[in-house]
N, C-alpha and C positions, 0 to 999 in steps of 0.2 A: 503493500499500502504508499501512495505517495504520500506521508503525511503532510507535507507541507502547502498543501493546497488544501487542507482542512483548517478551517476558522472556529475558533471556538471564542463564545461569548453568552452574555444573558440577555434578557428581555427587561429592559430597566436598568439603574445603575442601582449596586447593591455598593458602592464605595462612591468618594469622592471622584467627579470625572477625570482629572489628572490622576489620580493614583490609579482608578479603573484603567487607563488607557496603557500603562507603564505596565499592567499586567496581561490584558487581553486585545485583541486587534480588531474586534469588532463590537457593537452594542446596537440593539435593538430600542428604537425611542416608543416609549409607551403614550406620553403625554400628548402626542399628536392624534394619538386616537380618543382620550376623553376628551379635550380641549389644546387645541394646537397653543404652543406659547408664542408671544411676540416672534417675528421675522429677529428683531435685534440681538431676545436671547438665545436663540440657536445659531445665530450667525460668533456669538461669543462663546457657546461650547465647540463651535468647530474651531475658533482660534486656541481654544485651550490645548486642543490635541494633536500628536504629530500630524504632517501631511498623509502620509499612508494610513492611518486609522480609519474605519471604516464605520460610516454609522449605515443603518436600515431605518425603516421607521413603517410605522403603520398607519393608515390612511384614517382619516378622520372618520368616528361612527357613525356620521350625517349619511356617509353612503351607503355604508351594508347593513345597517342596524336600524329598524324602527323606533319610534318614541317609546314603545311600550318596553324596551330592553330595561333593566334594572342600571345598566351601564349610562343610561341618560341620567341618572341621580348624577353624575361628577359633572356635568355640562352645564358650563358656565355661562354661554353665550344665550341671551334671552331670544326665543323663538316663537311666532305668534302663533295661535293655533294653524292656520294653513300652512304655514311654513312645517311644522312638527308633520302633518299628515304628508308633506313630500319628501320624508326621510325613509332612507333605506332601500335594501333589496334593488341597489342599483337602477332605482328606476328614473328616468330622464325627466327632470323636473329642476326648477331654477335652484332649488336650494342644495338637491345632489351635485349640480353643476360647480355651484358657490364653492360648497365643501371640497370639491377635485380641485380647484383652483387655489383654495387655500391648503391643499395638503402639497399640490405641486412646488407653492412658492417654500413651504418646509423643507423639500426635499432640497430646492435648490439652494435653501442656506445652510444648510449641512451639508453640501455636497455628496450627498446622497445616490445610489446608482439604484435600491432597490426600494421601491413601494410594496408592503402587503397588505393587502386585502382579506381581513380575517373575517368570515362569514357566522352569524349565530347559527347554532344547533336547528333552529324553526325553518331555518332557509333550506329547505328539502328541494330535490330535484323534481321541477315541475315544470310544463310547458312557457307557463308565464316568466319563473325565475329565469329559466334559459335566455328568452326573448330580451330581458330585460338586462341581464350581461352582456348578450350580444349587442343592445343597442348603446350602451355605456360605453363598453369597451373601444367601439367603431367609432362611438362619436368622438371622445375626449382626445386631446394632443398628448402624447407621451413623452415629447420633450428628450428622447433619449434615455429615459428612465426604462428599466425591465420591472415587470410587476409580477409579483407574487400570490399566488389566492390559496387560501386554507379553508375548503370545506369542512365542516365540522357536523352539518344534517347528515341526512340519508342521501348518499350518491356512490351510485355506481362505478364501480372503476373505469370500464368501459366509457363511460359516458365524462366522467372528469377528464379521462386521456382527450377525446375528440373536441371537448370544448378548451382544453390547455392548446391544443394543436391549433384548432382553429384562433384562436384569440392573443396567440402567443403569450401562454402564461404558465409560469413555474408553477408546481404543484406542489404546495407545502404539508406535513403531515407532522404529526408526535409518533413518531416511529413503534411505540409500544401501542399506538391504536390503528392506525393504517398504513400502506404500503404507496411509496412515491411511485408515478406512473409514469412523469417524464421524465426525458433523457437531459443531460447536462448539468445545470448546477443541482446540489440536492442541498434544501433547505429544510432543517428539522429543528422543532419545538418541540422542547421536553415537559409539559406541564405539570409532570408529577401526581397524574391522577385525581381523585377527587381533593377538591380545598388544596389543592397544589403543594401537600404535606409528605409527600414522598422523598425520601432521601436513597438515590441510586445506588446500588451495590456496585463492585469491582466487575462483577460478572455482567451488569446489565449493563454499563459502561463499554466494555468490551463487545458486549453485542452491537450496541448502537455503531461503534467504530467497524465492526465487521460488515455493515449494512452500507458502508459508503465502498463502491470499487476505487483498483488501483486507477489513478491519473484523473478522476473525476474530483472537479472542485466540490464543497461542502462548506455549509454554516450550520456551525449544530449549538443551538441556543436553548439555553437553560433556561424555563420560565417556572420552576419551583421555589417555593419557601428557603430550602438549602441552594438557593443557582449559585453563590459564590464558592460554596466550598466544593460542588459537583462539577462546576464547571472547571475549578481550578484543579481537582484531580482528574478530569478528562483530559485537558491539555496538556497535564503533565504526562501521559499517558502517552501521548502524539510525538514527545520528544524524547523518549528515551532512546 
């Protein structure tokens, strides 16, 4: 296995950013999902870390989640009832398109290459949802960004693969829950089971590494409560 192609990081910052960037090569920004920070704040984050440090970020929840999602409790932007109805499920609406432009501006401020669209479990494989995905991804400007898609509802593997190929998306999975279908970049998000409480064993970390074919680039991102320790252990094994 070509271990230098595997980047290890965390979903969020369990350490101050300067210290974190001394230990890991990549971080997934979570704030952009709940409530995007000011552009000046993100530019300051970019300036704190080395030029080769990589930010990925989650798209604003207004694109993927409806206002019924519990994550909207952390939304600070005040939306009208009409705007709230326009949120979620990739629908082509003024609110969703505005949320995409805000997300894109965040990616630009961070010099990020990858934007993650994480869908709620209730976003399942239906003709309406597929049509709305097609409409969204065929409408927005990518500005050179690569798009990552994490479906968490009921989606057959063959349908996930066909949509990813059609819409030029990278399939993102928790490797303990689903199998990646696309070629190219592997992007794993290890959620740590219910309530994010799982502490991964050495054998489980080796299992994750074994799922990455030789020569294939990968980001292995830890999203559990024990993310700092688990990411540190996983990365150390890659450089032994």
